[in-house]
C-alpha positions in Angstrom: 0.1 -0.4 -0.4 0.6 3.8 -0.7 2.0 5.4 3.4 3.4 8.7 3.8 7.3 8.9 5.5 9.0 11.8 6.3 12.9 11.1 5.8 13.8 14.3 6.8 12.8 18.0 7.8 10.7 19.3 4.4 11.4 16.0 2.6 7.9 13.6 2.5 7.6 11.0 0.2 4.7 8.6 -0.8 6.3 5.2 -0.7 5.2 1.6 -0.8 4.8 -0.5 2.3 3.5 -3.4 3.4 -0.2 -3.4 4.6 -1.4 -3.2 8.2 -2.2 -6.7 9.8 -4.3 -7.5 13.1 -1.4 -7.7 16.0 -4.0 -7.9 18.8 -7.7 -9.3 19.5 -8.7 -5.5 20.4 -7.0 -4.4 16.9 -9.2 -2.7 13.8 -7.8 -2.6 10.1 -9.2 0.5 8.5 -9.4 1.2 4.6 -8.6 4.8 4.8 -11.6 7.1 2.8 -10.0 10.4 3.8 -7.2 11.5 6.3 -4.9 15.2 6.2 -1.9 17.3 7.2 -2.3 18.4 10.5 -0.5 21.4 11.7 1.4 19.9 14.7 2.6 18.0 11.5 4.6 21.0 10.7 6.7 20.3 14.1 8.8 18.0 12.1 8.2 19.1 8.8 10.1 22.1 9.9 12.4 20.3 11.9 11.4 21.8 15.2 10.9 18.1 16.2 14.1 16.4 15.6 13.7 13.6 12.6 16.0 11.1 13.7 15.2 8.1 11.3 12.3 8.2 8.3 9.0 7.4 10.1 5.4 7.0 8.9 3.3 10.2 9.4 -0.8 11.3 10.0 -2.8 10.8 13.2 -6.4 11.7 11.6 -8.7 9.5 9.6 -12.0 8.2 9.1 -12.7 5.2 7.0 -14.5 1.5 6.4 -13.7 -1.4 8.7 -11.7 -3.8 6.3 -11.0 -6.5 9.6 -11.3 -6.9 13.2 -9.7 -9.0 15.8 -11.4 -12.0 17.7 -12.4 -9.8 21.0 -13.7 -6.3 18.7 -17.8 -6.2 19.1 -18.6 -2.6 18.4 -17.7 -2.7 15.1 -17.7 -4.8 12.6 -16.4 -5.4 8.4 -18.3 -2.8 6.1 -18.9 0.4 8.8 -17.8 3.9 8.2 -15.8 4.7 11.7 -14.7 7.8 12.5 -11.6 7.7 15.5 -9.8 9.5 17.6 -5.9 10.3 17.2 -5.4 8.9 21.2 -6.4 5.5 21.4 -8.7 4.2 24.5 -9.9 1.4 25.6 -13.0 4.2 27.3 -13.2 1.1 30.1 -10.2 2.3 32.6 -10.7 5.3 35.4 -9.2 7.7 33.4 -11.6 7.3 30.4 -14.4 7.2 32.7 -13.2 10.5 33.8 -14.1 11.8 30.4 -10.1 11.7 30.3 -9.6 9.0 27.1 -6.3 10.7 25.7 -4.7 9.9 29.2 -6.2 6.0 28.9 -4.0 3.6 30.2 -3.9 1.6 27.8 -3.0 5.1 25.2 -1.0 5.2 21.9 -0.9 8.1 19.8 -1.5 7.2 15.8 1.2 8.1 13.5 0.4 5.9 9.9 -2.9 7.2 8.9 -1.5 9.1 6.0 -1.8 5.8 4.6 -4.4 3.7 1.9 -5.0 1.2 5.8 -4.2 2.0 9.0 -4.2 -0.4 11.7 -6.4 0.8 15.0 -5.5 -0.6 18.4 -8.0 -0.9 21.0 -10.6 -0.4 18.2 -14.2 -0.9 20.7 -13.1 2.0 22.4 -11.2 4.2 19.9 -13.3 3.8 16.6 -17.3 4.6 16.7 -19.6 3.9 13.8 -21.9 5.9 12.0 -25.5 5.0 11.4 -25.0 4.3 7.7 -22.6 4.8 5.0 -22.4 9.3 4.8 -22.6 11.0 1.7 -19.5 11.9 0.2 -19.6 15.9 0.8 -20.0 14.7 4.7 -16.7 13.0 4.8 -14.5 15.6 5.4 -16.3 17.5 8.7 -16.8 14.1 10.1 -12.5 13.6 9.4 -12.0 16.9 11.0 -13.6 15.1 14.7 -10.7 12.8 14.7 -8.5 15.8 15.9 -9.2 19.2 14.7 -12.8 19.6 15.6 -12.6 17.7 18.9 -9.3 19.6 20.0 -11.3 22.6 19.4 -14.2 21.6 21.3 -12.2 20.3 23.7 -10.5 24.1 24.2 -13.9 25.4 24.6 -15.1 23.2 27.3 -11.7 23.0 29.2 -12.5 27.2 29.7 -15.3 26.6 30.3 -17.5 28.3 27.5 -21.0 28.9 28.6 -24.5 30.4 27.4 -23.9 34.5 27.0 -19.8 34.3 28.0 -17.3 36.5 26.2 -14.4 34.3 24.6 -10.9 35.1 22.6 -9.7 32.2 20.6 -6.3 32.8 19.8 -5.1 30.9 16.9 -6.9 30.7 13.4 -5.8 27.7 12.1 -7.7 24.6 11.7 -8.3 23.8 15.5 -8.8 28.0 16.0 -11.1 28.0 13.6 -12.9 25.1 15.0 -12.8 26.1 18.7 -15.0 29.2 17.7 -17.7 26.5 15.9 -17.5 25.6 19.5 -17.6 28.6 21.3 -21.0 29.5 19.3 -22.3 25.6 19.7 -22.0 26.3 23.6 -23.6 29.4 23.6 -20.9 31.9 23.8 -22.3 35.8 22.9 -19.0 37.2 22.0 -16.6 35.9 19.6 -13.1 37.1 19.7 -10.9 35.5 17.0 -7.2 36.5 16.8 -6.3 36.7 13.0 -4.2 38.3 10.7 -5.3 36.3 7.6 -8.1 37.6 5.4 -9.6 34.5 4.1 -9.4 33.0 7.8 -10.9 35.8 8.7 -13.7 35.4 6.4 -14.7 31.7 7.8 -14.3 32.4 11.5 -16.8 35.0 10.7 -18.8 32.4 8.8 -18.5 30.3 11.7 -19.7 32.7 14.6 -17.6 35.2 15.2 -18.5 38.6 16.0 -14.7 40.6 16.0 -11.6 39.9 14.8 -8.3 41.2 16.3 -5.1 41.7 13.9 -2.7 43.1 16.6 -0.6 40.6 18.2 1.4 40.9 21.6 1.0 43.5 23.9 -1.2 45.5 21.0 -3.5 42.8 20.5 -4.0 42.0 24.3 -4.9 45.8 25.0 -7.7 45.2 22.2 -9.0 42.3 24.0 -9.4 44.6 26.9 -11.0 47.3 25.1 -13.3 45.6 23.7 -13.9 43.4 26.8 -14.1 46.9 28.6 -11.3 47.2 30.4 -11.9 43.4 32.0 -10.7 40.7 29.7 -12.7 37.4 28.2 -14.5 34.7 30.2 -12.7 32.3 28.6 -9.7 32.0 25.7 -9.2 29.1 23.4 -5.5 29.0 23.1 -4.5 27.0 20.0 -1.2 27.4 18.9 1.4 26.4 21.3 3.9 29.2 22.0 5.2 31.5 24.2 3.6 34.3 22.7 0.5 33.2 22.0 0.2 31.7 25.8 1.2 35.1 27.3 -1.3 36.6 24.7 -4.1 34.1 26.2 -3.3 34.4 30.0 -3.2 37.8 29.7 -6.9 38.4 27.7 -8.5 37.0 30.2 -10.2 38.3 32.8 -9.4 37.4 36.5 -11.4 34.4 37.8 -12.0 33.6 33.8 -10.4 30.3 32.3 -7.8 29.3 29.1 -8.1 26.4 27.3 -5.3 25.6 26.2 -4.8 22.7 23.3 -1.6 23.4 21.1 1.3 21.2 21.7 3.8 23.5 23.7 7.1 24.4 22.0 8.9 27.0 24.6 6.5 27.5 26.5 7.4 29.1 30.3 4.5 30.5 32.6 5.9 33.3 35.2 4.0 31.7 38.9 4.0 34.9 40.0 1.9 36.1 37.0 -0.2 33.3 37.1 -0.6 33.6 40.9 -2.0 37.0 40.4 -4.5 36.4 37.8 -6.3 34.6 38.7 -6.9 32.9 35.9 -7.7 29.1 36.1 -5.4 26.6 33.0 -6.6 23.4 31.7 -5.6 21.7 28.3 -3.7 18.8 27.1 -4.3 16.6 24.2 -8.0 16.5 23.8 -10.2 13.6 24.9 -11.7 13.6 21.5 -13.5 10.0 21.9 -15.5 11.6 24.9 -16.8 14.3 21.8 -17.4 12.0 19.3 -20.9 10.4 19.4 -22.3 14.0 20.2 -20.1 15.7 17.8 -20.8 12.8 15.1 -24.7 13.7 15.6 -24.0 17.6 14.6 -22.6 16.8 11.6 -25.0 14.7 10.1 -27.7 16.7 11.3 -26.3 19.8 9.4 -26.1 21.7 12.8 -22.2 22.3 11.9 -19.8 22.2 8.5 -16.6 22.1 10.6 -15.3 20.4 7.2 -14.7 24.3 5.8 -11.3 24.5 7.2 -10.0 22.8 4.1 -9.0 24.1 1.8 -7.2 22.4 -0.4 -8.1 18.7 -1.3 -5.6 16.6 -2.8 -4.7 12.7 -4.1 -2.5 10.8 -1.4 -0.2 11.2 -3.8 0.5 14.7 -3.7 0.9 14.8 0.2 4.3 16.7 0.0 2.3 19.6 -1.8 0.0 19.3 1.1 2.8 20.0 3.0 4.6 22.9 1.2 1.1 24.9 0.9 0.1 24.5 4.9 3.8 25.5 5.5 4.0 28.3 3.5 -0.2 29.3 4.6 -1.5 28.7 1.3 -3.9 26.5 2.7 -5.4 26.2 6.0 -5.6 22.9 6.6 -4.8 20.2 3.2 -7.9 16.9 3.0 -5.9 13.8 1.3 -8.0 11.3 -0.6 -6.6 7.7 -0.8 
């Protein structure tokens, strides 16, 4: 089968590799209907994460079950499924507490930009749709595997609720999904921080009421101006840099909440500043599996259409162009069709 392999920063290739096989009785094999490039994949592509040897790429997927191990009971061959980027048994104490991405049997998916994938602990990781979805719904269902589920978790972690004022730091696919989540959870005002016209338009379509183009101290000052000098009730940090984290913390009102889901790189928080801010922090890898049933229903009912974050669709053979386009910010998110 064909699969994406990174050899070194900037060097993405499609190669022929063996098809995955059932290794444990809890595994499932999925024929990929769609996969994509994630903003977090760019950490490797740009060399920020070291690439010491060639390895597969990709952690977002939807597809059709081809084969299951002998202990799998919740899905069967022929069903269309959505799965989380973090596997889970959905029965351990962490899973029962709603943090499936901290499952004691967790594995992170890492081979999904391919024609077939093996999914461990399939019963607790995969959710089947009622029927084979229409083709035009597949992009939105694919976002649930990571970016929409992660944006939703950012909003939940930041305690977005009816009537709240929300700031979204980051205008990538996760940040844009966070705008959708804030709207769905009842936010009255959603301030999207973005410098890119196309992403500003999409944020507004998804429910943003205000756009802030400034960054750093100027961006914080603009948020304060928009919120009467107080700051936002909830802030979604969707980037993972020092600048974005400080912008999030300093845009939050005393007693407010930051949900941070950008994978941190070089982030350090001053304890004194945090102590006197009265701001609460919660984040980490999103427990996407917790939200999948609800989010699948919202997509199938037409209440949300997060698939619009895909502004570039390519055959899997052209995955290298997907990485280039996202790295050069010519695309928000690249969808790949095997």
